C-alpha positions in Angstrom: -10.9 9.0 18.0 -13.1 5.9 17.5 -13.9 7.2 14.0 -10.2 7.4 13.2 -9.5 3.9 14.4 -12.5 2.4 12.6 -11.5 4.2 9.4 -7.9 2.8 9.8 -9.2 -0.7 10.3 -11.5 -0.4 7.2 -8.6 1.0 5.1 -6.1 -1.7 6.0 -8.7 -4.4 5.4 -9.8 -3.0 2.1 -6.2 -2.7 0.9 -5.4 -6.3 1.8 -8.6 -7.5 0.1 -7.6 -5.7 -3.0 -4.1 -7.1 -2.8 -5.5 -10.6 -2.6 -7.7 -9.9 -5.6 -4.7 -8.6 -7.6 -2.6 -11.7 -6.7 -5.5 -14.1 -7.1 -6.3 -12.8 -10.6 -2.7 -13.2 -11.6 -2.3 -9.4 -12.3 0.9 -9.4 -10.3 2.9 -11.1 -13.0 2.0 -8.5 -15.7 4.0 -5.3 -14.9 1.6 -2.9 -16.6 -1.5 -4.5 -15.1 0.0 -4.8 -11.6 1.0 -1.1 -11.5 -2.3 0.0 -12.7 -4.3 -2.2 -10.4 -2.1 -1.8 -7.4 -2.1 2.0 -7.4 -5.9 2.0 -7.1 -5.3 1.8 -3.4 -4.0 5.4 -3.4 -7.4 6.9 -4.3 -9.1 4.5 -2.0 -6.9 5.7 0.8 -7.5 9.3 -0.1 -11.3 8.8 0.0 -11.2 7.0 3.4 -8.9 9.6 5.0 -11.0 12.5 3.7 -14.2 11.0 4.9 -12.8 10.3 8.3 -11.3 13.8 8.6 -14.6 15.3 7.5 -16.3 13.8 10.5 -13.6 15.1 12.8 -13.5 18.6 11.2 -15.9 20.4 13.6 -13.7 19.6 16.6 -10.2 19.5 15.1 -7.6 22.1 14.3 -5.3 21.7 11.3 -2.6 20.0 13.4 -5.2 17.6 14.9 -6.5 16.7 11.4 -3.0 15.8 10.3 -2.5 13.7 13.5 -5.8 12.0 12.9 -4.9 11.2 9.3 -1.5 9.8 10.4 -3.1 7.8 13.2 -5.7 6.4 10.8 -2.9 5.4 8.3 -0.8 3.9 11.1 -3.6 1.6 12.1 -4.0 0.7 8.4 -0.2 0.2 8.0 -0.2 -2.4 10.8 -2.9 -4.4 9.0 -1.1 -3.9 5.6 2.1 -5.2 7.1 0.5 -8.3 8.7 -1.8 -8.9 5.7 1.0 -8.6 3.1 3.2 -11.0 5.0 0.3 -13.5 5.4 -0.7 -13.2 1.8 2.8 -13.7 0.4 3.9 -16.5 2.7 0.7 -18.5 3.5 -2.1 -17.7 1.1 0.0 -17.3 -2.1 3.3 -18.9 -1.2 4.5 -18.8 -4.8 4.1 -15.1 -5.1 7.7 -14.1 -5.0 8.9 -16.9 -7.3 6.1 -15.9 -9.8 7.2 -12.2 -9.6 10.9 -13.2 -10.0 10.1 -15.3 -13.0 8.0 -12.5 -14.6 10.8 -10.1 -14.0 13.3 -12.4 -15.7 11.0 -12.9 -18.6 10.5 -9.2 -19.1 14.2 -8.5 -19.0 14.9 -11.3 -21.5 12.3 -9.8 -23.9 14.2 -6.5 -23.6 17.2 -8.3 -24.9 19.3 -8.6 -21.7 21.9 -11.3 -21.5 21.6 -14.0 -18.7 24.4 -12.2 -16.8 22.6 -8.8 -17.0 19.3 -10.5 -15.9 21.1 -12.1 -13.0 22.7 -8.8 -12.0 19.4 -6.8 -12.2 17.5 -9.4 -10.3 20.2 -9.3 -7.6 19.7 -5.6 -7.2 16.0 -6.0 -6.5 16.3 -9.1 -4.4 15.4 -7.3 -1.2 11.8 -6.9 -2.5 11.5 -10.6 -2.8 11.6 -10.9 1.0 8.2 -11.1 2.6 9.1 -8.9 5.6 10.8 -6.2 3.4 7.9 -6.2 1.0 5.4 -5.9 3.8 7.4 -3.1 5.4 7.4 -1.2 2.1 3.6 -1.5 1.9 3.2 -0.3 5.5 5.5 2.7 5.1 3.8 3.6 1.8 0.5 3.5 3.6 1.7 5.8 6.4 3.4 8.3 4.0 0.3 8.5 1.8 -1.8 9.1 4.8 0.4 11.9 5.9 0.3 13.6 2.5 -3.4 13.3 2.2 -4.1 14.5 5.7 -1.8 17.5 5.3 -3.7 18.5 2.2 -7.2 17.6 3.4 -6.6 19.2 6.8 -6.3 22.6 5.1 -9.9 22.4 4.0 -11.4 20.1 6.6 -10.9 21.7 10.0 -12.5 23.8 12.7 -12.8 27.4 11.5 -11.1 29.9 13.9 
């Protein structure tokens, strides 16, 4: 279990370091660049989960491997939640205003009227809340871990 916790701590830390790099580089205000750079955490998570499950394979059944992957991702999710909140409120306090401004600019370039822009921005306003944003990242981390563990557990487990 120590291996699982260590892997979760590593995963959460690496995700938050990458998030800080993305924001610090200003990639968060370019929608194409942000999506491309942000989603690099998915293969990162897959690699860390698989490596951790590989170490647990000789002593773990399929169910135990899935539990290990979920536990690892839950540890990472706590770090992702706290780190995301800290990054968007303390380290980069203008993060949400920059995202909002970039969204408005993008919609204006698409030819939306000021009223349409206002309406569309209102629909996504929940994502401009630090807690909601951090919770989304934590849930995504946990769900990704479940999917990766469910698949990897088929191949990386104690043989009957």
